[in-house]
N, C-alpha and C positions, 0 to 999 in steps of 0.2 A: 978203505971206506967204499961202500957201494954207491953208485950213482943212479939217480932216477930223474927222468925228465918230467917236470911239472909244466903242463901246457898253459902257461900264463905269461903275460907281460906286465902284470900288476905286482910291482915290487913290494907293496904292503903285504899282499897275500903271501908272496914268496917268503918274506922274512917271517911272518907269523907261522907258516907251516914248517919252515926250516927249524924254528925254535921248538915246535911240537915234536918233530921227527928226532931232533938231537943230532948226535954225530955218528949215528949208525948209517945214515944215508946223506950224500951230498945232493941237494936238489939242483937241477939245471933248469934255467928258464928258457923260454922261446928264443930270447937273444943269444943265450949261450950256445944253442944249436944252429944259430944262423937263420931262424925263422922270423922275419921282420913284418910279414904281412898279418894284419889283424884278422882274427877268426870271427866270423859273424855268429851271432846268437839268434838264429831265426825262429826258434820254436817257442811254444807256449808253456813248456814245463822245464823246470830245472833239470830233471833227468834227461830229457831230450837234448838240451843244450850241452850238458856235461858230456854226453856220448858223442855228440857231433864234434866237439872240440878235440876230444881224445882220438877219435877215429881219423879226423883230418890230419893230425900230426902223424899218427901211425902211417897213414896212407902216403903222405908226402916224404917222410924221413925213414920209414921202415924201422922205427925205434919204439921199444916198450915205453909207455908214458901214462900219466894220468892227468885228468882235467877235473875241474870242479865248477859248479855254479851254485851260487848262494843267493837267497832272497829273504827279505823281511816280509812276513805275512801278518797283516793287522786285521783282527777279527771284525772290528767295526767298519772296515773298508772292503769287506767281503774278500779278504786275502790279498788285497793290494798292499804295496806295490808288487810283491811277488817276484815273478820272473823278470819284471821290468825295473827292478830295484835300482840298478846302476844308471838307468836313463829315465827315471820317473818324471823328472821335470823337463825332459828334453834330451836330444842326442849329444849335447855338449857335456853332459855328465858331471855337473857340479854337485858335490856332496851337500853343500850348503843349500843350494836350490831344491834338491831332493828332500832334505829335512824340512825346509820351510813349506813345501807343498804338503807334506804329511801333516805337519802341525796346523796348517791352515784348514785342511780337511777334517781334523779332529777338534777344531776349536770349540764346537758345541757338544762334544762327547765327554762325559764325566770320567775321572781318572780311573775308577774301578772297571769301567767298560772299555778301556784302552788296551785290552790284552793283545799280545803279539808274540810271535816267535820268529827266530832266525833258523833257517834250514839250509844245510849244506849237502849237496850231492856230489860224490866223487865217482868218476868213471875211470877205472884202470883197464887199459888194454895191455894184455900180456900174452905174447905169442899168438896174436890174432883173436884171443878170447877176451870178452869183456866181463868185468866184475864191478859191482856197484856198492857203495858204502854211504850211509846216510847218518847225519848228526843233526839234532835239534836242541834248541834252548828256549825256554819260555820266559816272558817278562811282560813289561808294560811300556807304553810310549809315554815318556815324560812330557810335561807341559812346556818345557823349554830346554835347549841344549845345555848340558853341563859337563864340564871336564875337557881336558886337552889331549888325552891319550887316544889310541885307536884310530879308526878311520870310518868313512862311510856314515852309517846311521848310529854309530856307537854313542855319540853325545846325547841322543834321545832315547836309547834303549835302556830302560831301568830294569835292573836285576834285583828282585825283592830280597833274595837271600843275603846279598851284600849291602842293600839299602843304598845302592849307587848305580849310576849309569855305567855302561861299558867304558866310556871315556874317562871315568873317575877312578878306575882300578888300574893296576899295573898290568903290563903285558903277561907277566907270570901268573897273576890272578885270573886273568881272562883265559889264558891257555889251560887252566885247570878245568874249566867248566864250559867253554864255548862250543857251539855247533861245529866249528871247524876242528876243534880238538877231538870231539867225539867221532867224527867221520874219519879223520886222519888216524886216529888210534885203531879203528877197525881195519883200515887199509894196512897199517904197519903190522898188526897182529896176523893179518892174512899173509902178508909177504914172509913173515917169520915162519909161519906154519908150512909154507911150501918150500922153504930153503933148508 
């Protein structure tokens, strides 16, 4: 089995992407390679943050790796929370507080105008070259959290094709259609094409 370093300390993301990748690759987290220092996300775009994380790990450890940044873009909020999705309600990063802030800001917006998308950008650093892969999924922001699966904004992200929020569907169902699935699939297809 080939090993690939995923520059994250987020175990939820690691598990989700490992399920998508399957058993062709074993994903190693930052903890697995002994990187305990948090990597800042100082930029205003997902693309720049993903690049920064991957390049930081490559520079420090001289190891091929990939990083991702994901954001929830809500049309009625001019694309917010976007790049600030993880810390929308403050730096303590509570998923519940983030969701509550979104719901509060959308309290006067009717359901059909609550269009949103999740976007994932993956930056792969391979032998000092960078490759980018993007995945998106469209939906709506629900009026209240529903479901106990998933993480982050999943309980309020309503996916019309399933008639449920991301937190009401199984991990397998989510991994068939999610933004992370689409970006990761492009990454894996690229890796297969060069091996």
